[in-house]
C-alpha positions in Angstrom: 68.6 179.8 88.1 68.8 181.6 91.6 64.8 181.7 91.3 64.8 177.8 90.6 64.4 176.8 94.6 64.1 173.3 93.7 67.5 173.3 91.8 69.0 175.5 94.7 67.9 173.0 97.5 69.0 170.1 95.3 72.7 171.7 95.2 72.6 172.4 98.9 71.7 168.8 99.6 74.8 167.7 97.5 77.0 169.9 99.2 75.8 168.7 102.6 76.3 165.4 101.6 79.9 165.9 100.5 80.6 167.7 103.6 79.0 164.5 105.7 81.4 162.2 103.6 84.3 164.3 103.9 83.9 164.4 107.9 83.2 160.4 107.8 86.5 159.6 106.0 88.3 162.2 108.1 86.9 160.8 111.2 87.7 157.2 109.9 91.3 158.0 109.0 91.8 159.7 112.4 90.3 156.5 114.1 92.7 154.5 112.4 95.7 156.7 113.1 95.0 157.4 116.7 95.2 153.7 117.7 91.8 154.0 119.6 91.3 150.2 118.6 94.1 148.4 119.9 94.5 144.7 119.6 93.7 143.2 123.2 93.6 139.6 122.6 95.5 137.0 120.2 93.4 133.8 120.0 95.6 130.6 118.8 92.6 128.3 117.5 94.9 125.3 117.1 95.9 122.3 119.3 99.7 122.4 119.1 102.3 119.8 120.0 105.7 121.4 119.3 105.0 125.1 119.4 104.9 126.4 122.9 102.6 129.2 124.5 106.0 131.1 125.4 107.1 131.2 121.7 103.6 132.5 120.4 103.6 135.1 123.1 106.7 136.3 122.4 105.8 136.8 118.8 102.3 138.6 119.8 104.2 141.0 122.1 107.3 141.7 119.9 106.2 141.2 116.3 102.5 142.7 116.1 102.5 146.4 115.1 99.5 148.7 114.9 96.0 148.8 115.9 93.0 146.2 115.3 92.5 148.3 111.8 96.3 148.9 111.0 97.9 145.5 111.9 99.3 144.1 108.5 97.7 140.5 108.2 100.6 139.5 105.9 103.5 140.5 108.2 101.4 138.8 111.2 101.5 135.8 109.3 105.2 135.9 108.2 106.1 136.6 112.0 104.7 133.3 113.3 105.7 131.4 110.3 109.2 132.0 111.6 108.7 129.6 114.4 110.8 126.4 113.8 107.9 124.0 114.0 105.2 126.2 112.3 104.5 125.5 108.5 101.5 127.9 107.8 99.5 130.2 109.4 96.3 132.0 108.6 95.3 135.3 110.5 91.9 137.0 110.5 90.3 140.0 112.4 87.5 139.5 114.9 85.6 142.6 115.6 86.3 144.6 117.8 89.8 143.9 119.2 91.0 140.4 118.7 92.9 138.4 116.0 92.1 134.9 115.3 95.1 132.7 114.3 95.4 129.1 113.0 98.6 127.4 113.1 99.4 124.3 111.1 102.3 122.4 112.5 105.0 120.3 110.5 104.6 116.5 111.0 108.2 115.1 111.0 108.4 112.2 108.8 112.3 111.7 108.6 115.8 113.5 109.0 117.3 115.1 106.1 121.3 114.1 105.9 123.1 115.8 108.5 120.8 118.9 108.9 117.0 119.4 109.6 113.8 117.4 109.1 111.5 116.4 106.4 107.6 116.8 106.8 104.8 114.7 105.7 104.7 116.9 102.6 108.3 116.2 101.5 109.2 119.7 102.6 112.8 120.3 104.5 112.5 122.4 107.8 114.9 123.1 110.6 113.8 121.9 114.0 115.2 119.8 117.0 113.5 116.2 117.3 114.6 113.6 119.5 112.5 110.8 118.5 113.9 108.1 116.1 113.2 108.6 112.4 114.3 107.3 109.1 117.2 109.1 107.6 117.2 110.4 103.9 120.4 111.9 102.2 120.2 113.1 98.7 120.8 116.1 96.6 119.1 119.4 97.6 115.8 119.6 96.2 114.9 115.8 96.3 113.4 115.6 99.5 109.8 115.1 98.4 110.9 112.3 95.8 112.9 110.5 98.5 110.3 110.5 101.0 107.7 109.1 98.4 110.5 106.4 97.7 110.7 105.8 101.4 107.2 105.1 101.7 106.9 103.0 98.6 109.7 100.8 100.0 108.4 100.7 103.5 105.1 99.4 101.9 106.8 96.4 99.9 109.3 95.4 102.7 107.3 95.6 106.0 105.0 92.5 105.1 108.3 90.3 104.9 109.6 91.8 108.4 112.1 94.2 107.6 112.0 98.2 107.3 114.0 100.8 105.5 115.9 102.7 108.1 118.4 104.8 106.0 117.9 106.0 102.1 120.6 107.6 100.2 120.5 109.1 96.5 123.4 110.1 95.1 124.6 112.8 92.4 124.4 110.1 89.7 120.9 109.0 90.9 121.8 105.8 92.3 119.8 104.6 95.2 121.2 102.7 98.4 119.2 101.4 101.2 120.0 100.3 104.9 117.6 98.2 106.7 116.7 98.2 110.2 118.6 94.9 110.5 121.5 96.4 109.1 121.3 94.9 105.6 122.4 97.3 102.9 120.7 97.1 99.5 122.4 98.5 96.3 119.9 99.4 93.8 121.5 101.3 91.2 119.7 103.8 88.9 117.2 101.8 87.1 114.0 99.7 88.0 114.1 100.5 91.5 110.8 99.4 92.3 111.2 95.8 90.7 114.6 95.5 92.5 113.0 96.2 96.0 110.1 93.9 95.1 112.6 90.9 94.1 114.5 91.5 97.3 111.3 91.4 99.3 110.2 88.0 97.7 113.8 86.7 97.9 114.1 87.5 101.6 110.7 86.1 102.4 111.4 82.7 100.5 115.2 82.3 101.0 117.5 85.0 102.5 116.0 85.2 105.8 116.3 81.5 106.4 120.2 81.4 105.8 122.1 80.6 109.0 124.8 83.3 107.7 124.8 87.1 108.7 124.0 89.1 105.5 125.8 92.4 105.3 124.9 93.6 101.7 122.9 92.7 98.7 123.6 94.2 95.1 120.4 94.1 93.4 122.1 95.9 90.2 122.3 92.6 88.1 120.0 91.7 85.4 118.6 88.5 86.6 119.6 88.1 90.0 121.5 89.6 92.7 124.7 89.2 94.7 125.1 88.6 98.8 127.7 89.4 100.8 127.9 87.3 103.8 131.3 87.7 105.8 131.3 84.3 107.7 130.5 82.1 104.6 133.5 80.2 102.9 132.6 79.0 99.4 133.8 76.0 98.1 136.2 75.3 95.0 134.4 75.8 91.6 131.9 78.5 92.9 131.1 80.5 89.9 131.9 84.2 89.5 128.8 86.8 89.4 128.7 88.9 86.3 129.2 92.5 86.6 126.2 94.4 87.9 124.2 96.7 85.8 123.4 100.5 86.7 
């Protein structure tokens, strides 16, 4: 074996290669641990409306830990997503010393009860907003369903000149709508879309032409609806309405 020069050269080359690889690994580990590649720039690539540069700078200065190679991308993303108007963040490294960050903001679609907002995905979030928005109030977890209902009601009602302003869903799943003219619609728990459509047709053809102030329309009746008009005085012999359905 020791006379086999070819074999000895092969073993020597393997040992040399192993030594080089060990040095490279050790060098790479030293570079990573030494912080020789600091993050010198954080580039926010998104055009933002509600999130301020001061908020982003604060997160970058106080939450980013490590060098270009050691910074935890998941933790960095989570740090930016703590900001009130931030819905989602993506982070990637850009060699040799920069982080590229894309920020998706919440787009407010409605207010939620007495606390927070609902975005266009039907997700609740907590932020301050001064502009007028429709109000949704219902059981926790029903935000997406209620936003979808609001948009459906708006599509039906807008062509006849009214808009939903407040939407309520009770624990028993009964729906109530307040319109922008202060009229309240009681929709109950069944056939909600049909009842809104029935009101829209009646408002277009009859109700909007009445000279009386309308406060309340109960659409829970199987074949009609009841209207409350405070200044209307019924004459004798006015028939009583049947009890409403669910």
